Structures are given as C-alpha cells and as structure tokens.
DRENKE-969110 format. One line per field, with one value per residue (C-alpha): y, x negated, z. Coordinates in nm, 4 decimals. Each point is the difference from the previous one (the first is absolute). Layout:
BEGIN
py <- c(Y_...)
px <- c(X_...)
pz <- c(Z_...)
***
This chain:
BEGIN
py <- c(4.3890_-0.2168_-0.0392_-0.3564_-0.1454_-0.3343_-0.2379_-0.0473_-0.3406_-0.1311_0.1503_-0.1940_-0.3160_0.0457_0.0178_-0.3124_-0.1883_0.1095_-0.1354_-0.3299_-0.0332_0.0662_-0.2671_-0.2409_0.0723_-0.0652_-0.3230_-0.1204_0.0657_-0.2227_-0.2818_0.0183_-0.0089_-0.3220_-0.1775_-0.2750_-0.1395_0.0992_0.1412_0.3091_0.0868_-0.0421_0.2312_0.2428_0.0158_0.0171_0.2495_0.2258_0.0081_0.0784_0.2491_0.1690_0.0258_0.1532_0.2670_0.0831_0.0144_0.2472_0.2291_-0.0340_0.0554_0.3032_0.1254_-0.0651_0.1992_0.3038_0.2190_0.2707_0.2267_-0.2035_-0.3585_-0.2522_-0.3569_-0.2485_-0.1786_-0.3763_-0.1280_0.2581_-0.0739_-0.3738_0.0805_0.1815_-0.3078_-0.2320_0.2312_-0.0180_-0.3793_-0.0218_0.2389_-0.2103_-0.3193_0.1670_0.1181_-0.3373_-0.1731_0.2447_-0.0455_-0.3763_-0.0192_-0.1319_0.3263_0.3662_0.2037_0.3787_0.0384_-0.2482_0.1781_0.3355_-0.1209_-0.1782_0.3122_0.2138_-0.2424_-0.0582_0.3700_0.0888_-0.2746_0.1212_0.3523_-0.1332_-0.1866_0.3166_0.2271_-0.2697_-0.0053_0.3758_-0.0242_-0.2262_0.3203_0.1101_0.3731_0.2572_0.2104_-0.2242_0.0161_0.2366_-0.1285_0.2131_-0.1155_0.0346_-0.1946_-0.2472_-0.0666_-0.0157_-0.2576_-0.2249_0.0455_-0.0841_-0.3103_-0.1129_0.0586_-0.1721_-0.2919_-0.0314_0.0083_-0.2564_-0.2334_0.0280_-0.0672_-0.2815_-0.1673_0.0493_-0.1269_-0.2935_-0.2615_-0.1187_0.0962_0.0464_0.3568_0.0064_0.0720_0.2978_0.1329_-0.0486_0.1845_0.2959_-0.0039_-0.0064_0.3181_0.1735_-0.1413_0.1025_0.3575_0.0014_-0.1309_0.2437_0.2786_-0.0755_-0.0090_0.3286_0.1729_-0.1198_0.1275_0.3333_0.0258_-0.0226_0.3246_0.0026_0.3072_0.1828_-0.1430_-0.3487_-0.2862_-0.3632_-0.2113_-0.3193_0.1579_-0.1214_-0.3139_-0.1122_-0.1676_0.1967_0.1153_-0.0366_-0.3786_-0.0589_0.1056_-0.2548_-0.2809_0.0599_0.0289_-0.3160_-0.2042_0.1080_-0.0676_-0.3470_-0.0880_0.1217_-0.1799_-0.3215_0.0309_0.0642_-0.2770_-0.2431_0.1074_-0.0427_-0.3468_-0.1048_0.1440_-0.2019_-0.3133_0.0765_0.0444_-0.3268_-0.1737_0.1516_-0.1129_-0.3474_-0.0024_0.1187_-0.2649_-0.2659_0.1309_-0.0056_-0.3503_-0.1143_0.1614_-0.1700_-0.3369_0.0470_0.0891_-0.3000_-0.2238_0.0985_0.0605_-0.1950_0.1133_-0.0157_0.1598_0.1984_-0.1430_-0.1443_-0.3433_-0.2940_0.1266_0.3460_-0.1527_-0.2250_0.2934_0.2144_-0.2968_-0.0514_0.3631_-0.0167_-0.3010_0.1800_0.3151_-0.1958_-0.1963_0.3245_0.1864_-0.2846_0.0992_-0.2174_-0.0157_-0.2127_-0.1934_-0.0270_-0.2563_0.0536_-0.2353_0.0814_-0.2452_-0.0510_0.1801_-0.3017_-0.0383_0.3632_-0.0300_-0.3147_0.1405_0.3514_-0.0458_0.1182_0.3685_0.0332_-0.1969_0.2270_0.3133_-0.1508_-0.0668_0.3725_0.1123_-0.2442_0.1415_0.3500_-0.0896_-0.1718_0.2929_0.2429_-0.1909_-0.0220_0.2633_0.1614_-0.1661_-0.3476_-0.2195_-0.1586_-0.2714_-0.2331_-0.3387_-0.1136_-0.0995_0.1204_-0.0118_0.3242_0.0533_0.3024_0.0863_0.2055_0.2167_-0.0837_-0.0536_-0.1947_-0.2979_0.1917_0.2574_-0.2733_-0.1444_0.3311_0.0476_-0.3493_0.0567_0.3300_-0.1785_-0.2751_0.2665_0.1967_-0.3026_-0.1316_0.3026_-0.0566_0.0939_0.1712_-0.1162_0.1318_-0.0849_-0.2922_0.0078_-0.2523_-0.1406_-0.1645_-0.0658_-0.0391_-0.2308_0.1650_-0.1507_0.1966_-0.0871_0.2239_0.0679_-0.1313_-0.2287_-0.1900_-0.0161_0.1525_-0.0378_0.1009_-0.3643_-0.0708_0.3137_-0.0521_-0.3700_0.0648_0.2878_-0.2215_-0.2790_0.2361_0.1159_-0.3576_-0.0565_0.3062_-0.1602_-0.3269_0.1696_0.1768_0.2566_0.3734_0.0212_0.0227_-0.2222_0.0462_-0.2739_-0.2859_-0.2729_-0.2697_0.1421_-0.1075_-0.3649_0.0473_0.1889_-0.2641_-0.2667_0.2029_0.0440_-0.3721_-0.0690_0.2480_-0.1669_-0.3390_0.1415_0.1128_-0.3639_-0.1579_-0.0009_-0.1604_-0.2608_-0.0770_0.0805_0.2058_-0.1979_0.1003_-0.1007_0.0210_0.0829_-0.0914_0.2517_-0.1417_0.1255_0.0979_-0.1937_-0.3051_-0.0500_-0.0796_0.1219_0.2928_0.1140_-0.0240_0.2622_-0.0407_0.0609_-0.0115_-0.1649_-0.0496_-0.3434_0.1129_-0.2882_0.1010_0.2073_-0.2061_0.1464_0.3810_0.1687_0.2863_0.2664_-0.0483_0.0127_0.2052_0.3289_-0.0873_-0.0529_0.3327_0.1817_-0.1154_-0.0722_-0.3710_0.0492_0.0347_-0.3314_-0.1680_0.1337_-0.0849_-0.3610_-0.0330_0.1231_-0.2196_-0.3140_0.0526_0.0479_-0.3136_-0.1989_0.1301_-0.0795_-0.3590_-0.0405_0.1339_-0.2178_-0.3225_0.0341_0.2035_0.2252_0.3479_0.1623_0.3543_0.0954_0.2813_0.1430_0.2662_0.3027_0.1869_0.3786_0.0209_-0.2537_0.1774_0.3320_-0.1447_0.1091_-0.3574_-0.1399_0.0047_-0.1603_-0.2633_-0.1020_0.0024_-0.2173_-0.2610_-0.0346_-0.0355_-0.2608_-0.2277_0.0753_0.1189_0.2105_0.3339_-0.0380_-0.3017_0.2072_0.2300_0.2351_0.0935_0.3353_0.1316_0.2914_0.2137_-0.0694_0.1002_0.3207_0.1105_0.1946_-0.0550_0.1640_-0.2079_-0.3149_0.0707_0.0285_-0.3319_-0.1867_0.1344_-0.1529_-0.3409_0.0279_0.0732_-0.3086_-0.2028_-0.0754_0.0094_0.2292_-0.0790_0.2561_-0.1894_0.0803_0.2323_0.2053_0.0227_0.3258_0.3505_-0.0086_0.2344_-0.1798_0.2636_-0.1299_-0.3681_-0.0125_0.1465_-0.2869_-0.2740_-0.2680_-0.3113_-0.1479_0.1162_-0.2016_0.0745_-0.0081_-0.2908_0.2456_0.0736_-0.3723_-0.1207_0.1281_-0.0009_-0.2315_0.2061_0.3683_0.1558_0.3068_-0.2144_-0.1709_0.3383_0.1088_-0.3213_0.0218_0.3592_-0.0962_-0.2937_0.2052_0.2871_-0.2088_-0.2282_0.3146_0.0821_-0.3526_-0.0976_-0.3474_-0.0110_-0.2471_-0.0587_-0.1399_-0.1513_-0.2144_-0.2388_-0.0894_-0.1255_0.3049_0.2343_-0.2028_0.0109_0.3711_0.0951_-0.2218_0.1525_0.3470_-0.0795_-0.0431_-0.1751_-0.1868_-0.1169_-0.0820_-0.1316_-0.2925_-0.1353_-0.0657_-0.0597_0.0938_0.1125_-0.3129_-0.1003_-0.0851_-0.3726_0.0110_0.2085_-0.2690_-0.2560_0.2304_0.0419_-0.3733_-0.1530_-0.0516_0.2126_0.1897_0.3136_-0.0593)
px <- c(-1.3469_0.2453_-0.0754_0.0093_0.0447_-0.0591_0.2144_-0.2051_0.1457_-0.0926_-0.3467_-0.0494_0.1385_-0.2413_-0.2974_0.1250_0.0392_-0.3554_-0.1385_0.1962_-0.1169_-0.3562_0.0170_0.1531_-0.2895_-0.2587_0.1708_0.0384_-0.3694_-0.0805_0.2279_-0.1552_-0.3567_0.0717_0.2163_-0.1418_0.0878_0.3304_0.1247_-0.2076_0.2126_0.3218_-0.1134_-0.1351_0.3329_0.2100_-0.2303_-0.0132_0.3781_0.0481_-0.2866_0.0987_0.3613_-0.1039_-0.2310_0.2568_0.2743_-0.1926_-0.0550_0.3578_0.1460_-0.2241_0.1490_0.3544_-0.0845_-0.0510_0.3007_0.0690_0.3054_0.1106_0.1300_-0.2867_-0.0200_-0.2534_-0.0285_0.0126_-0.2393_-0.2621_0.0459_-0.0476_-0.3070_-0.1566_0.0807_-0.1697_-0.3003_-0.0189_0.0121_-0.2720_-0.2164_0.0531_-0.0970_-0.3226_-0.0728_0.0603_-0.2146_-0.2823_-0.0117_0.0357_-0.3467_-0.2883_-0.1907_0.1019_-0.3085_0.0203_0.0211_0.2870_0.1760_-0.0388_0.1300_0.2895_0.0854_0.0063_0.2173_0.2367_0.0216_0.0822_0.2556_0.1624_0.0135_0.1478_0.2640_0.0878_0.0237_0.1852_0.2559_0.0248_0.0657_0.2936_0.1901_-0.0117_-0.0099_0.0834_-0.1962_-0.2835_-0.1779_-0.3021_-0.2925_-0.2545_-0.3349_-0.1861_0.2498_0.0475_-0.3747_-0.0136_0.2808_-0.2013_-0.3125_0.1953_0.1446_-0.3516_-0.1356_0.3009_-0.0408_-0.3716_0.0729_0.2767_-0.2177_-0.2911_0.2225_0.1776_-0.3272_-0.1529_0.3125_0.0869_-0.1667_0.1807_-0.1696_0.0948_0.1458_0.0636_0.3786_-0.0608_-0.2610_0.2334_0.2778_-0.2334_-0.1294_0.3563_0.0793_-0.2948_0.0827_0.3647_-0.0996_-0.2327_0.2720_0.2615_-0.2514_-0.0641_0.3723_0.0857_-0.3040_0.1395_0.3430_-0.1429_-0.1576_0.3476_0.1735_0.3609_0.0984_0.3247_0.2750_-0.1550_0.2467_-0.0579_0.0795_0.0431_0.2528_0.3013_-0.1284_-0.2681_0.0126_0.1585_-0.2500_0.2461_0.0290_-0.3376_-0.1867_0.1900_-0.0442_-0.3714_-0.0728_0.1944_-0.1313_-0.3559_0.0202_0.1490_-0.2701_-0.2864_0.1540_0.0295_-0.3543_-0.1352_0.2061_-0.1171_-0.3577_0.0340_0.1517_-0.2633_-0.2708_0.1284_0.0151_-0.3544_-0.1207_0.1587_-0.1440_-0.3357_0.0232_0.0952_-0.2855_-0.2438_0.1261_-0.0395_-0.3490_-0.0964_0.1425_-0.1929_-0.3176_0.0608_0.0605_-0.3160_-0.1945_0.1379_-0.0773_-0.3691_-0.0424_0.0336_0.3189_-0.1559_-0.3426_0.0619_-0.3193_-0.0278_0.1460_-0.1329_0.1520_-0.1586_-0.3276_-0.0148_0.0760_-0.2762_-0.2357_0.0618_-0.0789_-0.3066_-0.1307_0.0683_-0.1752_-0.2950_-0.0337_-0.0007_-0.2654_-0.1903_0.1264_0.0486_0.2485_0.0787_0.3115_0.0255_0.2336_0.1018_0.1938_0.0861_-0.1080_0.2532_0.2891_0.2249_-0.0404_0.1062_0.2862_0.1249_-0.0560_0.1499_0.2352_0.0024_0.0749_-0.3232_-0.1807_0.1297_-0.1046_-0.3424_-0.0276_0.0872_-0.2832_-0.2374_0.0928_-0.0650_-0.3449_-0.0956_0.1182_-0.1952_-0.3315_0.0265_-0.0274_0.3005_-0.0665_-0.0121_0.3096_0.1169_0.2588_0.1955_0.0615_0.2324_-0.0274_-0.3280_-0.1953_-0.1436_-0.2029_-0.2156_-0.1078_-0.3107_-0.1812_-0.3587_-0.3087_-0.2208_0.0567_-0.1425_0.2780_0.2587_-0.1683_0.0034_0.3667_0.0827_-0.1944_0.1829_0.3336_-0.0987_-0.0963_0.3246_0.2259_-0.1973_0.1075_0.3135_0.3388_0.2731_0.3415_0.2829_-0.1238_-0.2109_-0.3755_-0.0792_-0.3191_-0.0670_-0.3122_-0.0438_-0.1798_-0.1156_-0.1032_-0.1647_-0.0129_-0.2002_0.0826_-0.1361_-0.2354_0.2754_0.2658_0.1069_0.3761_0.2620_0.0567_-0.3718_-0.0569_0.2971_-0.0819_-0.3590_0.0681_0.2520_-0.2674_-0.2495_0.2629_0.0650_-0.3743_-0.0192_0.2677_-0.1938_-0.3213_0.1592_0.2533_-0.0228_-0.2571_-0.0348_-0.1576_-0.0962_0.1200_-0.2383_0.0683_-0.0241_0.3002_0.2493_-0.0736_0.0506_0.3236_0.1233_-0.0601_0.1813_0.2989_0.0171_-0.0255_0.2818_0.2215_-0.0633_0.0591_0.3519_0.1111_-0.2269_0.2634_0.2651_-0.2531_-0.0912_-0.3672_-0.0329_-0.0792_-0.0498_-0.3060_-0.0015_-0.3063_0.0466_-0.0778_-0.1615_-0.0184_-0.3531_-0.0353_0.2247_-0.0417_0.3693_0.1968_0.2214_0.0937_-0.0469_-0.0651_0.1657_-0.2255_0.1366_-0.2025_0.0782_-0.0469_-0.0287_0.0598_-0.3025_-0.2245_0.0387_0.0103_0.0143_-0.0685_0.2341_-0.2618_0.0119_0.3763_0.1397_-0.1512_0.1616_0.3340_-0.0379_-0.0358_0.3483_0.3221_-0.0990_-0.1437_0.3506_0.1442_-0.3351_-0.0235_0.3655_-0.0608_-0.3098_0.1872_0.3011_-0.2028_-0.2243_0.3049_0.1596_-0.3111_-0.0332_0.3607_-0.0549_-0.3145_0.1720_0.3053_-0.1806_-0.3396_0.1280_-0.3045_-0.0043_-0.2014_0.0323_-0.0136_-0.2182_0.0783_-0.2062_0.1738_-0.1539_-0.0087_0.2758_0.2163_-0.0390_0.1149_0.2992_0.3440_0.1258_-0.2688_0.2069_0.2992_-0.2176_-0.1571_0.3408_0.1500_-0.2826_0.0230_0.3773_-0.0038_-0.2342_0.1330_-0.3420_-0.0490_-0.1571_-0.2701_-0.1383_-0.0879_-0.3097_-0.0387_-0.3616_-0.0850_-0.3472_-0.1361_-0.0282_0.3628_0.1176_-0.2035_0.0766_0.2994_0.0138_0.3371_0.1717_-0.1756_0.1206_0.3543_-0.0085_-0.1843_0.2374_0.2957_-0.1783_-0.0929_0.3567_0.1042_-0.2382_-0.2661_-0.3632_-0.2492_-0.3642_-0.2617_-0.2266_-0.3577_-0.0462_-0.3185_-0.0292_0.1894_-0.0163_0.2532_0.1221_0.0306_0.2589_0.2219_-0.0834_0.0980_0.3409_0.0782_0.2167_-0.2652_-0.0328_-0.3119_-0.3304_-0.2131_-0.3730_-0.1245_-0.2221_-0.2644_-0.0839_0.0172_-0.2273_-0.3286_0.0816_-0.2969_-0.2517_0.1269_0.0162_0.1753_0.2975_0.0036_0.0198_0.2876_0.1976_-0.0587_0.1339_0.2990_0.0957_-0.0403_0.2055_0.2910_0.0074_0.0306_0.3186_0.1352_-0.0230_-0.0858_-0.3369_-0.0552_-0.3393_0.0063_-0.2815_-0.1409_-0.2380_-0.2658_0.0037_-0.2119_0.2713_0.2641_-0.1839_-0.0804_0.3590_0.1423_-0.2336_0.1070_0.3607_0.1583_0.3368_0.0074_-0.2430_0.0302_-0.2561_-0.1361_-0.1805_0.3433_0.2292_0.0069_0.3171_0.1887_0.3283_0.2875_-0.0260_-0.3780_0.0608_0.2431_-0.2785_-0.2501_0.2257_0.0381_-0.2130_-0.3453_0.0752_-0.2866_0.0030_0.0419)
pz <- c(1.3735_0.1783_0.3693_0.1276_0.3493_0.1710_0.1976_0.3183_0.0749_-0.3461_0.0285_0.3276_-0.1712_-0.2865_0.2387_0.1803_-0.3284_-0.0951_0.3308_-0.0355_-0.3582_0.1037_0.2683_-0.2518_-0.2411_0.2698_0.1016_-0.3612_-0.0568_0.2967_-0.1281_-0.3451_0.1436_0.1948_-0.2603_-0.2224_-0.3386_-0.1647_0.3265_-0.0730_-0.3030_0.1877_0.2800_-0.2643_-0.1768_0.3139_0.1649_-0.3071_-0.0177_0.3688_0.0152_-0.3289_0.1033_0.3334_-0.1550_-0.2689_0.2564_0.2109_-0.2997_-0.1147_0.3453_0.0261_-0.3266_0.1225_0.3084_-0.2325_-0.0556_-0.2740_-0.0192_-0.3090_-0.0419_-0.0234_-0.1386_-0.1304_-0.3278_0.0755_-0.2755_0.0908_0.3709_-0.0627_-0.2127_0.2983_0.2147_-0.2433_-0.0045_0.3839_-0.0040_-0.2631_0.1973_0.3188_-0.1849_-0.1112_0.3481_0.1604_-0.2613_0.0556_0.3794_-0.0399_-0.1555_0.2107_-0.0351_-0.0374_-0.0851_-0.0031_-0.3811_-0.0140_0.2892_-0.1706_-0.3368_0.1625_0.2011_-0.3142_-0.1974_0.2883_0.0839_-0.3608_-0.0024_0.3238_-0.1387_-0.3252_0.1942_0.1916_-0.2988_-0.1976_0.2834_-0.0253_-0.3784_0.0799_0.1019_-0.3668_0.0920_-0.2706_-0.0361_0.1168_0.3285_0.0181_0.2062_0.1792_-0.1464_0.3289_0.2092_-0.2858_-0.0016_0.3788_0.0054_-0.2378_0.2183_0.3140_-0.1818_-0.0987_0.3569_0.1596_-0.2363_0.0755_0.3735_-0.0372_-0.2056_0.2474_0.3016_-0.1659_-0.0887_0.3473_0.1786_-0.2257_0.2242_0.3128_0.3259_0.3599_-0.0327_-0.3683_0.0325_0.2287_-0.2428_-0.2914_0.1842_0.0631_-0.3552_-0.1428_0.1922_-0.1652_-0.3437_0.0401_0.0708_-0.3023_-0.2356_0.1383_-0.0289_-0.3664_-0.0688_0.1589_-0.1517_-0.3373_0.0861_0.0983_-0.3461_-0.1634_-0.0995_-0.1205_-0.2141_0.0731_-0.2091_-0.0098_-0.0443_0.0963_-0.3088_0.2112_0.2395_-0.1883_-0.1764_0.2468_0.3372_0.2886_0.2571_0.2925_-0.0089_-0.1704_0.3111_0.2128_-0.2472_-0.0522_0.3710_0.0951_-0.2889_0.0643_0.3765_-0.0770_-0.2505_0.2205_0.3020_-0.1870_-0.1279_0.3475_0.1558_-0.2680_0.0541_0.3813_-0.0366_-0.2498_0.2282_0.2913_-0.2158_-0.1193_0.3552_0.1035_-0.3036_0.0756_0.3643_-0.1186_-0.2461_0.2614_0.2425_-0.2690_-0.0835_0.3671_0.0334_-0.3052_0.1374_0.3333_-0.1675_-0.2042_0.3122_0.1923_-0.2904_0.0252_0.3719_0.3228_0.1752_0.3478_-0.0321_-0.3257_-0.1343_-0.3517_-0.0433_-0.2030_-0.3260_0.0304_0.1097_-0.2988_-0.2236_0.1529_-0.0065_-0.3718_-0.0735_0.2169_-0.1990_-0.3258_0.1129_0.1330_-0.3264_-0.1917_0.1951_0.1646_0.3497_0.3103_0.2863_0.3006_0.0985_0.3812_0.1598_0.3651_0.2243_0.3618_0.2681_0.2780_-0.1667_-0.0024_0.3726_0.0642_-0.2386_0.1755_0.3509_-0.0439_-0.2923_-0.3627_0.0828_0.1998_-0.2712_-0.2721_0.1861_0.0507_-0.3724_-0.0714_0.2306_-0.1610_-0.3438_0.1259_0.1333_-0.3225_-0.2105_0.2177_-0.0734_-0.3778_-0.2740_-0.1522_-0.3350_0.1501_0.0001_0.3273_-0.0330_0.2257_-0.1480_0.2783_0.3630_0.1387_-0.3227_-0.1510_-0.3104_-0.0928_-0.3554_0.0825_-0.2476_0.0941_-0.2115_0.2452_0.2178_0.2937_-0.0325_0.0115_0.3062_0.1768_-0.0782_0.1273_0.3204_0.0526_-0.0388_0.2459_0.2547_-0.0554_0.0489_0.2984_0.2063_0.2126_-0.1346_0.2098_-0.1198_0.2205_0.3483_-0.1130_-0.0360_-0.2756_-0.1420_-0.3379_-0.2003_-0.3724_-0.2372_-0.3165_-0.3328_-0.2819_-0.3736_-0.2335_-0.3680_-0.2304_0.2045_0.1808_-0.2674_-0.3319_0.0479_0.2575_0.1017_0.0511_0.2020_0.2260_0.0521_0.0711_0.2406_0.1753_0.0225_0.1497_0.2538_0.1109_0.0309_0.2301_0.2184_0.0124_0.1165_0.2891_-0.1156_0.0561_-0.2701_-0.3799_-0.2596_-0.3645_-0.2374_-0.0878_-0.2513_0.2648_0.1807_-0.2689_0.0609_0.3747_-0.0490_-0.2411_0.2592_0.2570_-0.2253_-0.0712_0.3699_0.0759_-0.2600_0.1650_0.3436_-0.0984_-0.0349_0.2618_0.2668_-0.2218_-0.1107_0.3629_-0.0615_0.3111_0.3134_0.3640_0.1950_0.3793_0.2193_0.3628_0.2771_0.3186_0.3590_0.0824_0.3258_-0.0359_-0.3731_-0.0539_-0.3042_0.0862_-0.3430_-0.3728_-0.2664_-0.3389_-0.3040_-0.3567_-0.2843_-0.3661_-0.1505_-0.3659_-0.2429_-0.2111_0.2250_0.3108_0.3442_-0.0036_0.3369_0.1185_-0.0344_-0.3788_-0.0647_0.2928_-0.1339_-0.3408_0.1664_0.1849_-0.3324_-0.0943_0.1808_0.0229_0.3460_0.1495_-0.1154_0.0602_0.3578_0.0675_-0.1129_0.2171_0.3064_-0.0614_-0.0703_0.3015_0.2264_-0.1409_0.0647_0.3548_0.0767_-0.1267_0.2184_0.3069_-0.0591_-0.0843_0.1715_0.3011_-0.0187_0.1425_-0.2716_-0.1227_-0.3622_-0.1504_-0.3459_-0.1736_-0.1524_-0.2932_0.0060_-0.2694_0.1775_0.3319_-0.1434_-0.1846_0.1221_0.0002_0.2335_0.3206_-0.1642_-0.1666_0.3380_0.1739_-0.2795_0.0200_0.3743_-0.0138_-0.2812_0.1918_0.3519_0.1281_0.3059_-0.1112_0.2657_-0.1797_-0.3062_-0.0188_-0.2908_-0.0825_-0.1608_-0.0617_0.1955_-0.3151_-0.0910_0.3475_-0.0098_-0.3574_0.1349_0.3760_0.0491_-0.2679_0.1291_0.3511_-0.1220_-0.1882_0.2770_0.2593_-0.1865_-0.0176_0.3713_0.0988_-0.1950_0.2196_-0.2624_0.1116_-0.1800_-0.0630_-0.1167_-0.2446_-0.1104_0.2916_-0.0092_-0.3817_-0.0421_0.1343_0.2779_0.2655_0.3316_0.0905_-0.2806_0.0402_0.3613_-0.0943_-0.2333_0.1551_-0.0712_0.2138_-0.1561_-0.1463_-0.2427_-0.0091_-0.3625_-0.1019_-0.1099_0.3642_0.0974_-0.2774_0.1488_0.3692_0.0879_-0.1909_0.0068_0.3442_-0.1486_-0.1158_0.3329_0.1745_-0.2256_0.0552_0.3757_0.0019_-0.2053_0.2195_0.3158_-0.1324_-0.1195_0.3047_0.2086_-0.1996_0.0617_-0.3681_-0.1273_-0.1866_-0.2754_-0.1758_-0.3504_-0.1997_0.2718_-0.1732_0.2675_0.3536_0.1007_-0.1295_0.1807_0.3290_-0.0237_-0.0788_0.2690_0.2500_-0.1017_0.0782_-0.3467_0.0365_-0.3312_-0.2662_-0.3698_-0.2404_-0.1976_0.3113_0.1581_-0.2946_-0.3716_-0.1783_-0.1071_-0.1514_0.2309_-0.0438_0.0668_0.3094_0.1223_-0.0277_0.1633_0.3012_0.0506_0.2735_-0.1392_-0.3059_-0.1656_-0.2097_-0.3746)
***
C-alpha cells in the first residue's frame, strides 16, 4: 500500500474552515427562524450556498492536505457534484432547524439523512481522484466514519435549533458550539481518510486531465472564506437592521399603548376619564340587565378646593388632587372604577347590591377626605359632598344615572356639605331651577340686574353713622328680588363669584367716593368677601385696583371675612390678611362665635374689628347664657384694643344691653335697614326716616 502524508498547514486550515462554516450554519439558522414571508426563502438559498460551500471546502481542503508519492488531481465534474451535494444537504439542514418544533424522532431521522449525505459528499470527493486500481476502504473505519457523520450531524442540528433565537449571549454560545461542530466534522473527515487504502502501483486518473491540487487549494480556501465572510457580514447587517426595526416597532407600540392609555385615563391622577367611565358604565348596565344585578354610581365633589387652588396655585392644587385620588382608590374595591371627570369632580362605579353598602362606602369616603392633607409644607383641609344613584331604581341609562348622581351631590352641598345623599326624584326639579338660575346669573351683571344695598353702621353711644356695609341683591326680571344667600353659593360653585365680587367692590368704592366728595361724610365702607373670593390669588390686586380707580384711602375700606373662612387654613389666611393690612385696608372678623376657633390663631390675625353674630344678639333679653357669651366676647376683644360691632340689633333692649357692655358700633333693623343709595341719601337728610 502507498503511504500517505498530510500538510499540517492545510489540516489546520481545514479545521478553521470547518469552524467558520459551523458558525455560519448556526447564524443562518437564526436568520431563517426570525425571517418572515418570502425573505425566508432568500435566506434559505443564500445560507445553504454559504454553508454547503463551507462544509465542502473543509472536506476538500482536508483531501488536498493529503499527499501520496504519486501525482494527484481531481476530476472537475465529480468535484462539482460533491459541492452540489453539500449545498443540497445544507438546504435540508437549514429547513429542518427552521421548523417551529424539532421532536426527537425528527431530529434522529434528520441526523441519519444528513450524516449519510455528508459521507456521500466525502466519498464522492474521494472518487474525483479516479484512482486506478480503485481505493480499498477498511470496512470498520468506513462504518465508523458514517457513524461519526451521523452523530456530528445530529449534534449540529440540535445546536443549530437551540441557538437559532437571539438572546443576550447567543453569539458567544454559537462561537463555542461552532468549535465543537468543527471538531466533529474534521473528525468525520479524517476517520474517512484513514479508511482509504491505496495499493502499490495506483495511478491517479485525474492527475493529468483534472484540476491541479497546487492552485486548487488556494482558490477553494480564498473563495470559501470570501463567501462565508460575505454571508456573515450580510447576516450581521441584517441583524442590526432587524434590531433597529424591532426597537422602532417596540417604541411605536409603546407610544401607541401610551396614547391609548392617555385617551382613557386622566393624565394627572391616572384614574379613568369620562370616556373609560362611560365604557365601563355601559358594560355594567349590560351585565346587570343580563343577570338582574345592581350597582351604584357615586358622584363626589370637593368643597373648598377652588379656594385652595386660588390661594396656593395650581401646582399645590394638582398635588392635592393626586392625594385625593389615592385616598379614594384605597377605600374602594379593586373591581370598582374610579374616574375623574375634571376639576375636583370624581365618580365611582361601585359593584354593590344593596343601598346600605353604597351608603357605607360613601360615608367611608367622606371620612377619608375629611382628614387633613399634607402637601409640601402646607396642611390643607377639604370636605366632600357625595351623591349616590342606584341602578336600576335611579336610572336605566348612563345619562340618567350620571345626571341623578350629580343632582344628589348638589343636594348634599345644599344641606351642609361634608355628607352624602341618595337620589330622590324631587332633586331633579331643584337642580333644574339652580341651573336656570346660574344661566341667568351669568348675564345679570351685563343686564344691570345686580344692585347694591347699604346698611348704615351707628356708634353705640352717640347714634351717629360711622360707616356703611354694602350688600348685593339681584333684581331678577321674573323672580323679583333674590337675596344674596340664594345666589352667592351658586356663584361660588363656578368662576362667577370672582367677576361678581369684583363688581361689588368696585361699585361700592365708587359710591363711597361720590358720597365723600359730594356729601363730605367721613363714613367707612364694609364689603363682605366670600370664602372663594378670599382665597383667590387676584384678591389683593383687585382691592388695590378699586381703591386706585376711585382715589380712596385704604383706611376707609373694611373687608369682612367670616370666622370659619379665616380659620379654614389659618397660616394661609394670615398671609393674605397681612398683605391687605400692609396696604392699609381694615379687616373685620364676621359671624364671630359660630365656628370652632383657636384664640391663639385669631389674635395673630391683623384684624381691626370683630362682629358679634346676630344669633347671639337675638335672644339677649331672654337668654342669660347668650348674654354671658357676648359679655365675655366684648371684654376679651376690648382688652386687645379691637373695635366690637354687634349686628342684628332689632329691639331697644338689645341696643341698651350692648351699649352698656361697651360695643363700639351697632347694626340692625332697629337703627337702619339695608337700602339703595338714593334711599340712603334721603334717610340721611334732616328728618329722614328709614325706608
């Protein structure tokens, strides 16, 4: 037998080509697994060509590394046939690992077919030498080479299938796997070469007419490296483009999800918005109709929120709303829907079966929102009015339920706030009247329907007029005279209180300036501020502007705020009142004794006047307890050098008692009723009488 030898360099090159071909195979399997549509076929064709050429090149370089003491060559048609066989085998392998599943029977069958094909390719390449006499193969080694080919093919298929999906360390794993696969392929080749025996006197029939081995090795290696390099580069570029496309798609998906979320949720509190509430309400009605179920729609509106928003700004108001939403969410069940309709209005779709359950939930919400809130460094207080509508008793449609829950909420406000009410049919008529009244109120100023009445304030001892208090009334063209306690609360629920209050202040200042200029009186002017008006950020500028327009000394103006308004947030009140005091405006605490005050806070306020509530004055002659309270109030505030005014004086007994106590000024129907400016002019003439 002829003794062969190997070119060590080409042996090393064959192993390197095997590793590179293995890595290319694994990478192509990954590209095919992630491709879609017709792209799969392009990657399958390109991958099969690159992978087949790589495997065939390894085998052929390995054969070229083999040397015999006779000239060698290779028949070109047979060599090309072995290449085509390698490409076909690669296409089959890539198709197999591109399937969604690779069960063990399919893996085993594929390994056998591919192993036999690889062996066929190898021995076809050996036949390209056209040895004469023919090559004798050792049966044992021949069989072993086929077994190694099958095992190597099975391992390659399994690794390619497992590593076809992109993951964090997939390229490192593919590199490691390609080293193992390269060794297996090289091992199969050299076991097959060991099985070949060349008899003495053998001649290579392709030595003279075939392709020269010297330059064939260089051409094959260079061509194979170029093809594999191009395939890997193309795969890498496509992968990067796929990653970028995937990132863009994910970004677009996230943006669409965010847009969908924002379309159905309130951007501030992250609660459901009106659109989502209406959708959930429609489903709740359908479900209740189907199984005879019931549920409650609970409408909440915060009392005092507008004042906080105006006094501290929208940032503090927004943070307060977020805390309110958190407290509401904490009190409801996870299957309930909590929505914010805008501003300080919240709605709860509660899955309850009994009215008592809805009542308990509403009571829990009132308690939760009654507790003080800490927003930044501010300690804030709000209350809530809650209306409840039950399905199906209080409405069979979304509109009816929302309208009736809203009506019940407004009824809760009218009966004292910080409470809850169930809907009753009579409430709709009341709410309808209020809505009509609010519509008329919007144009009342332009139509000059609002008019100021002035009630004089008298010194207790001399009985002379020292000041006037401006009171606004509404001369409605159809309903007649409407007192302020009927329309001021309506104005406070909207932004109408601000233009209305500004008009009252400006008109009263104009009238006082006229009286002082033409009548030469030394009266002072008292104007009442509502709670919402007092907390509004524009209050100080509004007061300053009115005084400037009518050239009034700030000391001639007294602004009256109720005790409860001053004490709702004492620190904020102190800040506002201090600004007015520094301007020179006088401050009067109205309705004193009706709230729950801290004398420690009250004495810090820059007030110059205190008004005793008419409730204490009414029964002075009959109720010794009220007399004791009034006596204590007068003594306390006189000791602090504050002026004390008693309102609601209607009898001579009350006048005498209050004068004896030391009140500085008195107001009441006994002395002078509220009257229009022209009537007050007549009243102040010598011999004039109250109208």
